[in-house]
Structures are given as C-alpha cells and as structure tokens.
N, C-alpha and C positions, 0 to 999 in steps of 0.2 A: 312734146315731152316722150317719155318713154312709158310703152303699158308694160309693163311683168306679166296680165293674164294675155296680150298677144304674144306674146315671145316668149313662154315658157323657159325652155331648152338655153337664154341669153342672161338664166338668173343663176348667179352661185350661191353658196351656202352664206357667203359673209365670213366673220371670222368670230374666232373666239376669245376669250383669255381666263389666264390662269387664277388658278386660286387665291384670294388673297392672302390667308392665311392656312400656315404648311397641314392644320386639320383640317378643311374647306372644302369647296371645291368655288367654280368659276361659272358662271352661269349668262347666256348671253342668248338673244330670239334677233328672227327678224323675220318682220310680216312683211314678208313679197306677194303682195295683189290679193286678192279677193276669197282666195282658196291655198293659201300655201303660208305655212311657217317654219321659219327653223329651230331649231334650239341648239346653241353648243352647252354639252356640261363640259368641266375637267376638272379633276383633281392628282393629289399628287400619290406615288406608288407609296411614296416612305413614310406618309399616315396611317395608323389602324384603324384610325377613326372613318374613316373616309369606305367605303364600298370597293376603291381602287385596285387592283391586285396584277401583281407584276407576271403571273404566271398566264395566260389568256388560258391556256389548256384545265384550267382550272374552273372556270367559268362557269353556270348552267346558263346556258346560250336560250332554255326553253323560257324560263324565268323570265330569265331579263327581255323577250318577245311577248310576252303574257302581260310584263308591265308597258310597255311601248304599249301594244294597243288597248290597255287599257287607261292609260294615256293619255292613245290620239282618240276613245270613244268618251272622254270626260272633257277631252279639251274641243270637242265638239257640241256636247251640251254647252258647257261656257259659253262659248263662240254664239249659238241660238239665241242665248238669256240675252248676252249684249244686244245681238241684231235686235232682239226685241226693245228694247230698252232704248236701242238709238231710231227706233222709227219710234217711240211716245216719246220720245226729246225733242225728236222732230218736227213733230206738230208743235209740240207744245210753242218751240221756236216758234214756228210759220204762225202760230194764234200770238205767239210774241207781236210782231210786225206788226198781223191785220188787226192789232190792240195795241200799237204806240199811243195812240193820243189818250183815251182808255186811260183814267187814274185808275183802271186795276192793275197796272202794269207789275209793281210790285208783286201784287199774288200771284203773277206769272210766272215772274224771276224764281218767287221761293219754289214755284212748284217746278220750273225744271232745274232749280238746285236742288232738289229734293231725291230728283229723278237721277243726274248723277251722282249723289252721295249714294241713294240706292243701288242702284251700277258699284260703283266703288266698294263696297259692303258685300254685296254679293260677292263678285273677282272676288274679296281678302277673304273672305271665308271659306269659298270654296276650292280656292287655291291651300289655304289652312287645313281643311280636311283630304288634300288629296295630298298633301306631304303628310300627314299622319298615317293617311291609310299605304303609303308606301312606303315609310318607315315600320308597322308592323308587319305589312309584311316580306319584313329582310328580318 
C-alpha cells in the first residue's frame, strides 16, 4: 500500500470541481496523509455574488494571504480537537472489546455514539464560525 507520509513528493493535489450554481462555489478537499490536506475552491467570474474577480491585478493578495494563514491556524486547532476526540473514541472502543460479554455493552455503545456526535457537532460549529468570520472580513 502507498504511504503518503513516506513519499510526499508523489502526491498530487487531486482535482476540484466547479460550482453547482452560477452564484456559488465549488469546494473539495483531500486528506493526503497525517499532515497534508489539499483544498480546492472555485467560483465563476461571471457572478457578482462571489469573490471571483476577472482582473487578478485588483486583488488584495496580502489580505488573501492573511485569510489563508488564519484558515490554516483554525484547521490546525480543529485537527487537534479531532485527534483528542479520536483518542477518546479509541479508548472507548477498546473498553467495548474488553467488555463485550458484559451486560453494560449498551452503555458503552451509547458513550461511543455520544463521543462521535460531540465530535461532529464541534466540527460543524467550528466550520460555521469559520465561515461567518470569513464572511465578516469581506
């Protein structure tokens, strides 16, 4: 099996896809190993509703670089939280294996599901906050 951590130079950023709606964005991502995530964001120049600009000379690259830096920091925080929750879920799964003949298995399953739902809720909340913050900066 190919290990992207051993051969990072053999990774391609993958592909992207265009926006579904004329006034929207196309967004895709690819997790390429422990420390690499590729993002693709696209929009149509023809829409006044998006940040697309047909004249790149008018763009404020410093602001874009800061936004990317902020996004990177936010993603790092989210990944750290995901790692913590993943470790907790792993320990819960281990507990389930150890206790599989125990009548309290249902309680362990509930705890594992709660951990997953908490992780999902945290990710959705942080993603919405990130989108709101990005919108406010514009």
